[in-house]
C-alpha positions in Angstrom: -16.7 0.1 16.2 -14.9 3.5 15.5 -12.7 2.6 12.5 -10.9 6.1 13.2 -9.8 5.3 16.9 -8.4 1.3 15.1 -6.7 3.4 12.3 -5.1 6.2 14.7 -4.4 3.2 17.4 -2.6 0.8 14.5 -0.4 3.7 13.1 0.8 4.5 15.9 2.1 1.3 16.4 4.0 1.5 13.3 5.2 4.6 13.6 6.5 4.2 16.9 8.0 0.5 15.9 9.7 2.0 13.0 11.1 5.2 14.7 12.8 3.5 17.1 14.0 1.1 14.3 15.6 3.6 12.5 16.8 5.5 15.9 20.3 4.7 15.4 22.1 7.0 12.3 23.0 5.6 9.1 26.4 5.8 7.3 26.9 8.1 5.5 23.7 10.1 7.6 22.4 12.2 4.2 21.4 8.8 2.9 19.6 8.0 6.5 18.0 11.7 6.6 16.7 11.1 2.7 14.8 7.6 4.1 13.5 9.7 7.3 12.3 12.5 5.1 10.1 10.4 3.0 9.3 7.3 5.6 8.1 9.6 8.0 6.4 12.4 5.8 2.4 11.7 7.4 1.7 8.2 5.6 -1.7 7.0 6.4 -0.3 3.0 7.2 -3.0 1.2 5.3 -0.6 -1.6 3.9 0.8 -2.3 7.8 -2.4 -2.0 9.3 -4.5 -4.3 6.7 -2.1 -6.9 7.7 -2.4 -6.4 11.2 -6.2 -6.4 10.8 -5.9 -9.5 8.3 -3.6 -11.6 11.1 -6.2 -10.5 14.1 -9.1 -11.8 11.7 -7.4 -15.1 11.9 -7.3 -15.0 15.4 -3.7 -13.3 15.7 -2.9 -10.9 18.1 -1.4 -8.0 15.9 1.7 -7.0 18.3 2.5 -10.5 17.2 3.7 -9.3 13.9 4.2 -5.5 14.5 8.1 -5.8 12.8 7.0 -7.6 9.6 4.3 -5.6 8.8 6.1 -2.2 9.5 8.1 -3.4 6.7 5.6 -3.4 4.2 5.7 0.2 4.7 9.6 0.7 3.3 8.4 -0.9 0.3 5.3 1.3 0.0 7.4 4.2 0.9 10.3 3.3 -1.8 7.6 2.8 -4.8 6.7 6.4 -3.9 10.1 7.8 -4.1 10.7 6.1 -7.4 7.5 7.2 -8.8 8.0 10.7 -8.2 11.3 10.6 -10.3 11.7 12.4 -13.0 11.9 9.6 -15.5 8.7 8.0 -14.0 6.0 10.5 -12.9 8.2 13.4 -12.4 5.9 14.5 -9.3 7.4 17.7 -6.9 4.6 17.4 -4.3 4.2 13.8 -2.1 2.1 14.1 1.2 2.0 18.0 1.2 5.9 18.4 1.1 8.6 18.4 -2.0 9.4 15.0 -3.2 12.5 13.8 -2.2 14.5 14.0 -5.1 13.7 17.6 -4.8 15.2 18.1 -1.4 18.2 15.5 -1.9 18.7 15.1 -5.7 17.7 12.4 -8.0 20.8 10.0 -7.0 20.3 9.8 -3.5 16.4 9.6 -4.0 17.3 6.4 -6.1 19.8 4.9 -3.3 16.6 6.1 -0.8 13.8 4.1 -2.3 17.0 0.9 -2.9 17.6 1.0 0.1 14.6 1.3 1.8 13.5 -2.0 -0.2 16.4 -4.0 0.7 15.8 -3.0 4.1 12.5 -4.4 4.5 13.1 -7.6 3.7 15.8 -7.6 6.4 13.5 -6.7 8.5 11.1 -9.4 7.2 13.7 -12.0 7.9 14.3 -10.8 11.6 10.8 -12.5 12.7 13.0 -15.6 12.7 14.0 -15.1 16.1 9.8 -14.5 16.8 8.6 -17.5 18.5 5.2 -16.4 18.2 5.7 -17.1 14.2 6.3 -20.2 12.5 9.4 -20.0 10.1 7.4 -22.2 7.5 4.9 -19.3 7.5 7.2 -16.6 7.4 8.9 -18.0 4.5 5.4 -18.2 2.5 4.6 -14.3 3.9 8.1 -13.5 2.7 7.6 -15.1 -0.8 4.2 -13.5 -1.1 5.4 -9.5 -0.5 8.1 -10.3 -2.7 6.3 -11.4 -5.4 3.4 -8.7 -5.2 6.2 -6.0 -5.0 8.3 -7.0 -8.5 7.6 -7.9 -11.9 4.3 -9.9 -11.4 2.9 -7.2 -9.2 3.5 -3.6 -8.2 7.0 -3.0 -10.5 5.0 -4.9 -13.4 2.1 -2.4 -13.1 4.2 0.8 -13.2 6.3 -0.2 -16.4 2.4 -0.9 -18.0 1.7 2.1 -16.6 4.6 4.2 -18.3 4.0 2.5 -21.5 0.2 3.7 -21.5 0.7 7.1 -21.3 -0.8 8.7 -24.1 -2.4 5.4 -25.2 -6.1 5.2 -25.7 -7.5 3.7 -22.8 -8.9 0.3 -23.1 -10.6 -1.9 -20.0 -7.8 -4.9 -20.2 -4.8 -2.3 -19.7 -6.4 0.0 -17.1 -7.5 -3.5 -15.3 -4.3 -5.0 -15.4 -2.2 -1.5 -14.0 -4.4 -1.2 -11.3 -4.7 -4.4 -10.1 -0.7 -4.6 -10.2 0.6 -1.0 -9.9 -1.6 -0.5 -6.4 -3.5 -3.8 -5.6 -1.2 -6.0 -5.6 0.6 -4.8 -2.6 -2.5 -4.1 -0.7 -4.1 -7.2 -1.5 -0.6 -8.8 -0.8 -0.3 -7.4 2.5 -3.3 -9.0 3.8 -2.5 -12.2 2.4 0.8 -11.7 4.7 -0.9 -11.3 7.5 -3.2 -14.6 7.2 -0.4 -16.6 6.3 1.2 -15.4 9.4 -1.4 -16.6 11.4 -1.6 -20.1 10.2 -5.3 -19.5 8.5 -7.2 -22.3 6.8 -7.4 -22.1 2.7 -10.6 -21.5 3.2 -10.2 -18.1 4.9 -7.3 -17.5 2.8 -9.2 -17.7 -0.1 -11.9 -14.9 1.5 -9.3 -12.9 2.7 -7.5 -12.8 -0.9 -10.6 -12.1 -2.6 -11.5 -9.1 -0.3 -7.8 -7.7 -0.8 -8.5 -7.7 -4.7 -11.5 -5.8 -4.3 -10.1 -3.4 -1.8 -6.8 -3.2 -3.9 -8.7 -2.4 -7.1 -11.4 0.3 -5.1 -8.4 2.1 -3.8 -7.1 2.9 -7.1 -10.5 3.9 -8.9 -11.4 6.3 -6.1 -7.9 7.7 -5.9 -8.5 8.2 -9.8 -11.6 10.0 -8.6 -9.8 12.0 -5.8 -7.6 13.1 -8.6 -10.0 15.0 -10.5 -12.5 16.0 -7.9 -9.8 16.6 -4.5 -7.6 19.9 -4.2 -3.7 19.8 -3.7 -3.5 20.8 -0.3 -6.3 17.9 1.1 -4.3 15.3 -1.3 -1.0 16.4 -0.3 0.0 15.9 -3.9 -0.4 17.8 -7.1 -4.3 17.3 -8.1 -5.3 17.1 -11.6 -1.4 15.5 -12.5 -3.5 12.3 -14.2 -5.2 14.0 -16.8 -2.3 16.4 -17.6 0.2 13.1 -18.0 -2.4 11.2 -20.2 -2.7 8.6 -17.4 -5.0 5.7 -18.1 -7.7 5.9 -15.0 -10.9 4.6 -14.4 -12.9 8.5 -14.9 -10.8 8.5 -18.3 -12.6 5.4 -19.6 -16.2 5.1 -17.4 -16.7 8.5 -16.4 -16.8 9.9 -12.7 -20.3 8.5 -11.9 -19.4 5.4 -12.9 -16.5 5.2 -11.8 -17.9 5.8 -8.3 -20.5 3.2 -8.6 -17.6 0.8 -9.6 -16.0 1.6 -6.5 -19.3 1.1 -4.5 -19.2 -2.3 -6.1 -16.2 -3.5 -4.8 -16.4 -2.7 -1.7 -19.6 -4.4 -1.1 -17.8 -7.6 -3.1 -14.5 -7.3 -0.2 -16.9 -7.3 2.4 -19.3 -10.1 1.1 -16.1 -12.1 0.4 -15.7 -12.3 4.0 -19.1 -12.7 5.5 -18.3 -15.9 7.3 -15.7 -14.5 9.7 -16.2 -13.5 13.3 -16.2 -9.8 14.7 -12.3 -10.2 14.9 -12.9 -9.2 10.8 -14.8 -5.9 11.8 -11.8 -4.3 11.3 -11.6 -5.1 8.0 -15.3 -4.5 6.8 -15.5 -1.0 8.2 -11.6 -0.5 6.6 -13.3 -1.5 3.3 -16.5 0.9 4.2 -13.8 3.9 5.1 -12.1 3.4 1.5 -15.0 5.3 0.0 -15.4 8.0 2.3 -11.6 8.6 1.9 -10.6 12.4 0.8 -6.6 11.8 0.4 
């Protein structure tokens, strides 16, 4: 299959929904501008797409859950806005544009992130009126996303990342940071899609293994790109991890061993869903695509 066409099609679905959803002006208007600035800055929508692809792999029609899947992008965007703040990573560039706080100020950037996070769960709960989704499955899926977004997942990983700056790299801490800060929401997006499709326990277990592997692979590749990529391609300042003495895979293992690790993780992810039908082909191709990405 042509994975680039698939990703483009699903991205357009998500973008279309989000643009329609946020078409009404917010009050105050500057908050709406701040939200939209980051939300529509050109993200790839990987996490919503993974949610849709997992739903499809479990025999669902992805349009059934477009609202739920799109809400995950709000959580991802909030995390980027807050990560870029001076108190966190202190970055000036994101997706090729000045970071939110550079344009709207720190206070409004914090509120934009807060607004996106809370609105995400409001959007998810709106799916209660969707006759194609069972309420029990929806509650489980919301619980999943809440778990991986907060102290047990992304927020916990970011906290450890902050604590580990200037520290000597060690395997356990590095693995914790990557699995929680980045991997948790990726894996949770996939699990939520499978849960919404009422998949079997066996299928959910396979999707979970797939998600854990590609989630970690995604961050390992990100670490490599921070060294080998350039600012224009990445859309953010290249080399920032090294300058900030972040704990990364290349810092601990070197570039080549990190690249080998990413390849192994992708192979393990694809193997995890070997018993799925052809409907899971997008998941297999997305895993391969991760290895080739340049940003």
